[in-house]
C-alpha positions in Angstrom: 89.8 44.4 218.8 93.6 43.8 218.7 93.2 42.0 215.2 91.9 45.1 214.0 94.9 47.2 215.1 97.5 44.3 213.6 95.6 44.4 210.5 95.7 48.2 210.3 99.4 48.1 210.7 100.4 45.6 208.4 98.3 47.9 205.8 100.1 51.0 207.0 103.2 48.9 206.8 102.3 47.9 203.1 101.6 51.5 202.1 105.0 52.7 203.4 106.6 50.1 201.1 104.7 50.7 198.1 104.9 54.4 196.8 101.8 53.9 195.0 98.6 52.8 197.3 95.0 52.6 196.8 92.8 51.9 199.7 89.9 49.7 198.8 88.1 49.8 202.4 84.9 51.2 203.5 85.0 51.9 207.2 88.1 53.2 209.0 89.5 54.2 205.8 89.3 57.8 206.3 91.5 57.4 209.6 94.1 55.3 207.3 94.2 57.7 204.6 94.7 60.7 206.7 97.3 59.3 208.3 99.1 58.2 205.0 98.5 61.9 203.8 96.2 60.3 201.1 93.6 62.9 201.3 92.9 64.0 198.0 90.1 66.3 196.3 86.9 65.4 195.1 83.6 64.0 196.8 85.2 61.6 199.2 87.4 62.8 202.1 89.0 59.3 201.5 89.8 59.5 197.9 93.8 58.9 197.6 95.7 61.5 195.5 97.0 60.1 192.0 100.5 59.0 192.1 103.2 61.2 190.3 104.2 59.9 186.9 106.6 57.0 187.1 110.2 57.6 186.5 112.1 55.6 183.9 112.8 52.1 185.1 116.5 50.9 185.2 115.4 47.5 183.7 113.6 48.7 180.6 115.9 48.7 177.6 116.7 51.2 175.4 114.9 51.1 171.7 116.8 48.7 169.4 118.2 46.7 172.3 115.7 44.7 173.2 116.5 40.7 173.4 114.1 37.9 172.4 114.2 34.0 172.2 112.8 31.7 169.7 110.1 30.0 170.9 109.5 27.6 167.8 111.2 24.9 166.2 112.4 27.3 163.1 111.7 30.5 162.3 112.5 32.1 158.8 114.6 35.1 158.6 112.9 37.1 155.9 113.5 39.9 153.7 110.7 42.3 154.7 108.1 41.9 157.2 105.7 39.4 155.1 105.6 35.9 154.2 105.8 36.8 150.6 109.2 37.7 151.2 112.5 35.5 150.6 114.0 33.7 153.3 117.7 34.1 154.0 117.9 31.3 156.6 115.8 30.1 159.7 116.6 30.5 163.5 116.4 27.5 165.8 114.3 26.9 168.8 116.3 29.0 171.5 118.5 31.3 169.6 118.2 34.8 170.9 118.1 37.6 168.5 118.0 41.4 169.3 115.1 43.4 168.1 115.8 46.7 166.0 112.2 47.6 165.4 108.6 46.1 165.7 106.6 46.6 162.6 102.6 45.1 162.5 103.9 42.0 164.3 107.2 41.4 162.7 110.6 42.4 164.4 113.4 43.6 162.3 116.6 41.9 163.8 119.5 43.2 161.8 120.9 46.4 160.2 120.8 46.3 156.6 123.5 44.6 154.8 124.6 43.6 151.0 122.1 41.4 149.5 124.4 39.9 146.8 122.1 41.0 144.0 123.0 39.5 140.5 121.0 39.5 137.6 118.2 41.0 139.4 117.6 38.2 142.2 119.8 37.9 145.4 122.2 35.5 146.3 121.3 35.7 150.0 117.9 34.4 149.5 117.5 30.8 150.2 113.8 30.0 149.4 111.3 31.7 148.3 111.1 35.3 146.5 114.7 36.3 145.6 113.8 39.6 143.4 116.1 42.7 144.4 113.1 44.8 144.4 111.8 47.5 147.3 108.6 45.1 147.3 110.7 42.0 148.5 112.6 44.4 151.3 115.6 44.8 149.1 116.5 48.6 148.1 119.8 49.9 146.7 121.2 46.1 146.8 120.6 45.9 150.4 118.3 44.1 152.8 117.5 43.5 156.5 116.2 40.7 158.1 112.7 40.2 159.7 111.4 37.8 161.5 107.4 37.1 162.6 106.8 38.2 166.3 
């Protein structure tokens, strides 16, 4: 009998430590739910109330400030979110980047900057498509860097 009270006491302590508590017990659940003020509407007297909406968490990052690290040997920095676009360089294993935007499995990791377009090609592109065109992610002579996320 004392083992049951110890178990119920542990559940009560757990409920007090957590703001949201779902009771998954059959017998005796009504007594614990009533003691915790979890009586809710509906068909069951032991159904807990819904928790209030979660408040903002202090560890969440603001948009455009999420930090990620490269987990592959080399990761191309491309002029647009596609493997068809030119590469302006590579990131190495363990390098960190700040994600500014996510789009279809690609992360933009820079603001736009001068693409150094001369004769219709970008001087910033090391390999692949160097065309200074919107299809290649270069608009108005500017590009932003994208990596596969």
